[in-house]
C-alpha positions in Angstrom: 0.1 0.0 -0.8 3.5 2.4 -0.7 1.4 5.2 -2.5 -2.0 5.0 -0.2 0.6 5.0 3.2 2.9 8.0 1.1 -0.5 10.1 0.5 -2.7 9.2 3.0 -0.1 7.9 5.7 2.6 10.0 6.0 4.4 7.7 5.0 3.2 4.8 7.8 0.0 2.8 7.6 -2.3 5.4 5.8 -4.7 4.6 8.7 -2.8 4.9 11.6 -3.2 8.4 10.2 -4.6 10.5 12.9 -5.7 13.4 10.7 -7.7 10.5 8.3 -10.3 10.4 11.4 -10.6 14.0 12.0 -14.2 15.7 11.6 -12.1 18.3 10.5 -11.5 15.9 7.8 -15.1 15.0 7.5 -15.9 18.5 7.1 -13.9 19.7 4.3 -14.7 16.6 2.7 -18.9 17.3 3.1 -19.0 13.3 4.4 -22.1 13.9 5.9 -23.8 14.5 2.1 -21.7 11.9 0.4 -22.0 8.7 3.4 -25.7 10.1 3.2 -26.4 9.4 -0.1 -24.4 6.5 -0.4 -26.1 4.3 2.2 -29.5 5.7 1.5 -28.8 3.7 -1.9 -26.7 1.1 -0.8 -28.3 -2.3 -2.0 -27.4 0.1 -5.6 -24.1 -0.7 -5.4 -24.1 -3.9 -6.4 -25.7 -3.8 -9.7 -24.1 0.0 -10.2 -22.8 -0.2 -14.4 -19.4 0.7 -15.5 -18.1 2.2 -18.8 -21.9 2.0 -19.1 -22.2 -1.7 -19.2 -24.0 -3.8 -16.3 -22.1 -5.6 -13.4 -24.7 -9.0 -13.7 -21.6 -11.4 -15.4 -18.6 -9.3 -14.3 -16.7 -11.7 -14.5 -17.2 -12.6 -18.4 -16.9 -8.9 -18.8 -13.7 -8.2 -17.9 -12.3 -11.5 -19.3 -13.3 -10.2 -23.0 -9.5 -8.6 -24.3 -10.6 -5.3 -25.2 -13.7 -4.6 -23.3 -12.1 -6.3 -19.9 -9.1 -3.9 -19.8 -11.9 -1.0 -20.7 -13.8 -2.3 -17.3 -11.0 -2.7 -15.3 -9.6 0.5 -15.3 -12.8 2.2 -15.3 -13.6 -0.5 -12.2 -10.2 0.9 -10.2 -10.8 4.5 -11.1 -14.4 4.4 -9.3 -13.1 2.5 -6.7 -9.7 4.6 -6.1 -11.5 8.5 -6.8 -10.4 11.0 -4.9 -12.0 13.6 -7.6 -14.2 16.0 -5.8 -17.2 15.0 -8.3 -17.2 11.4 -7.3 -20.2 9.5 -7.1 -21.6 8.5 -3.5 -23.9 6.4 -5.5 -21.3 4.1 -6.6 -19.7 4.6 -3.5 -16.7 5.5 -5.4 -12.9 6.8 -3.5 -14.8 3.1 -1.1 -11.9 0.3 -1.0 -10.5 -1.0 2.5 -7.6 -2.9 3.2 -7.3 -6.1 5.7 -6.6 -6.0 8.8 -5.0 -7.6 12.0 -7.2 -8.2 15.1 -3.7 -5.8 16.8 -3.4 -2.8 14.5 -7.4 -2.8 14.6 -7.6 -2.3 18.5 -5.2 0.7 17.5 -7.5 1.9 15.6 -10.5 1.7 17.6 -8.5 2.4 20.9 -6.8 5.6 19.7 -8.1 7.1 16.6 -11.8 6.4 15.3 -14.0 9.5 16.3 -17.3 8.7 18.4 -19.9 8.1 18.6 -19.3 4.3 17.5 -22.0 2.1 16.2 -22.7 -1.7 15.8 -24.2 -2.3 13.0 -26.4 -5.1 10.5 -24.2 -6.2 7.6 -25.4 -5.3 4.4 -23.4 -7.9 2.3 -24.7 -10.4 4.9 -27.7 -8.9 4.3 -28.3 -8.8 0.2 -26.1 -11.6 -0.2 -27.6 -14.9 2.1 -31.1 -12.4 3.9 -29.0 -13.1 7.0 -28.7 -10.2 9.4 -25.6 -10.1 11.7 -23.8 -7.4 14.0 -21.1 -6.9 12.9 -20.0 -3.7 11.4 -18.4 -1.6 13.9 -18.5 2.2 13.0 -18.1 5.7 13.8 -17.2 9.7 13.0 -19.9 11.0 10.8 -21.1 7.7 9.8 -22.5 6.9 13.0 -24.9 9.3 12.4 -26.0 8.8 8.9 -26.6 5.4 10.3 -28.5 6.0 13.1 -31.2 7.7 11.1 -31.5 5.0 8.1 -34.2 2.0 10.4 -32.8 -0.8 8.1 -29.4 -0.7 9.3 -30.0 -1.3 12.9 -29.9 -4.0 15.1 -33.6 -3.7 17.6 -31.7 -1.6 20.6 -28.5 -0.1 19.1 -27.0 1.9 21.6 -23.4 3.5 21.1 -20.5 2.0 22.0 -17.3 2.6 24.3 -14.3 2.1 23.1 -13.4 -1.3 25.4 -16.5 -2.9 24.5 -16.1 -1.7 20.7 -13.0 -4.4 21.3 -14.2 -6.8 22.8 -16.9 -7.1 19.5 -13.7 -7.0 17.1 -11.9 -9.4 19.4 -14.6 -11.8 19.6 -15.2 -11.7 15.6 -12.3 -12.3 15.3 -11.7 -15.2 17.1 -15.3 -15.8 14.8 -13.2 -16.3 11.8 -14.5 -13.3 10.7 -11.8 -10.8 8.6 -11.3 -7.3 9.9 -10.8 -4.7 7.8 -10.4 -1.0 7.4 -12.5 1.6 5.1 -11.6 4.3 3.5 -15.3 5.5 2.4 -14.6 8.2 0.6 -11.0 8.6 0.3 -9.4 9.3 2.7 -12.2 9.7 5.3 -11.8 6.2 7.4 -15.1 5.7 9.2 -15.8 1.8 9.9 -13.9 -2.0 10.6 -15.8 -4.5 9.2 -15.2 -9.0 9.8 -15.9 -9.6 6.9 -16.6 -14.0 5.7 -15.5 -15.2 1.8 -17.7 -14.7 -0.1 -20.6 -12.3 1.1 -18.4 -9.9 1.5 -18.7 -7.5 -1.5 -15.2 -6.5 -1.4 -13.1 -9.8 -1.3 -15.8 -11.0 -3.5 -14.1 -8.1 -6.0 -10.2 -8.6 -5.1 -11.0 -12.4 -4.9 -12.9 -13.3 -8.1 -12.7 -10.6 -10.0 -9.2 -9.1 -9.6 -10.2 -5.8 -8.7 -8.2 -3.7 -5.8 -11.1 -2.9 -3.8 -9.6 -4.6 -0.8 -6.0 -5.2 0.2 -3.4 -7.7 1.5 -2.8 -7.4 5.1 0.8 -4.9 6.3 1.6 -8.6 6.9 2.1 -12.4 5.8 1.7 -15.6 7.8 4.8 -16.8 9.1 4.6 -21.2 9.6 7.1 -22.3 12.4 7.6 -26.3 10.9 8.9 -27.3 14.2 5.6 -27.1 15.9 3.2 -27.9 13.8 1.3 -30.8 14.7 -0.5 -30.8 11.6 -3.8 -31.2 13.4 -5.5 -28.7 10.3 -7.4 -26.6 12.7 -5.3 -23.2 10.8 -6.5 -25.0 7.0 -10.5 -24.6 8.4 -9.9 -21.1 8.9 -8.2 -20.1 6.3 -10.8 -18.0 3.9 -8.2 -17.0 1.2 -7.0 -20.6 0.5 -3.3 -19.9 2.0 -3.2 -22.5 3.9 -2.8 -26.4 2.5 -2.0 -29.9 4.8 0.6 -32.9 3.4 -0.4 -35.7 3.9 2.9 -36.9 3.4 4.5 -34.0 5.8 2.3 -34.3 8.2 2.2 -30.8 9.0 0.7 -28.1 6.8 2.6 -25.3 4.2 1.8 -21.7 3.6 1.1 -20.2 -0.2 2.8 -16.7 1.2 1.7 -14.7 -2.4 -2.3 -16.7 -2.0 -1.9 -15.0 2.1 -3.6 -11.9 2.7 -2.2 -11.2 6.7 -5.2 -11.2 8.6 -3.7 -13.3 11.1 -6.8 -15.8 11.9 -4.9 -18.9 11.6 -3.3 -17.4 14.7 -6.9 -18.3 16.7 -7.3 -21.8 15.7 -3.1 -22.9 16.5 -3.0 -24.5 20.3 0.9 -25.1 19.2 2.1 -21.5 19.1 3.5 -21.7 15.1 1.6 -19.2 13.1 2.5 -15.2 13.9 2.3 -12.7 11.4 5.3 -10.8 10.7 5.7 -7.5 8.5 5.2 -7.8 4.8 7.8 -5.8 3.9 10.6 -8.6 5.8 9.5 -11.0 3.5 11.6 -12.2 0.7 9.6 -11.6 -2.2 6.3 -10.4 -0.8 7.3 -6.7 -0.1 5.5 -4.8 -2.7 2.5 -7.0 -3.1 -0.5 -6.2 -1.8 
């Protein structure tokens, strides 16, 4: 994420820059108006047109020689838009990055603007008709969502920082991937607990190669001497990065497939897995 870290993170992780959470930035970007329009029309994000083409059959269209290149260029332009005229109904300027629990706790304990709320995951609701309370929003977005009943769980209350961190830990240990989001660039107001393939952002990345979500600043490191081959981590990984090898009686990691979420650590009782900075891993530096 070098581009975004240099531009919006002052040379460090973009999501650890306190300015990106500030009410001052929200006012400068007129974020309340943008977010109100985006979330009032949230369902349309899933059926938005790209360069005049319907998103139906997107995978096939992206593989077409000429049309595919045009679609991919326009889609990436929309996702990463910083234009003052960006379209909130298409969710222009709305993308995120996978983060481990440790970084998510820093955000919620020190950086997130209050009030902090938890609301229904719209991706799960639209994909499976399941109302799962697992998205944590803060700052201006909290006020916007509180005015839209279809997103609001019964009896919803503002969360204090400790409660928010506890809830995120519960989601993480359950196997939900934590992602932090620009909405719009460079304002940050959400940590989602995602699950593939329901998560719209993860699906766009995994199935279509669009950079709606970037890999984490970390990658998992396996200690083969500690691995007992219990395979618990295999079931936890949503990215197919861990595979059990019967002849070795232990797992191996496909580091190119690893998103660095760290969820597999919760399943390993032998302390065989740990996260290391992506930049410290040979061949993976800059590969997001």
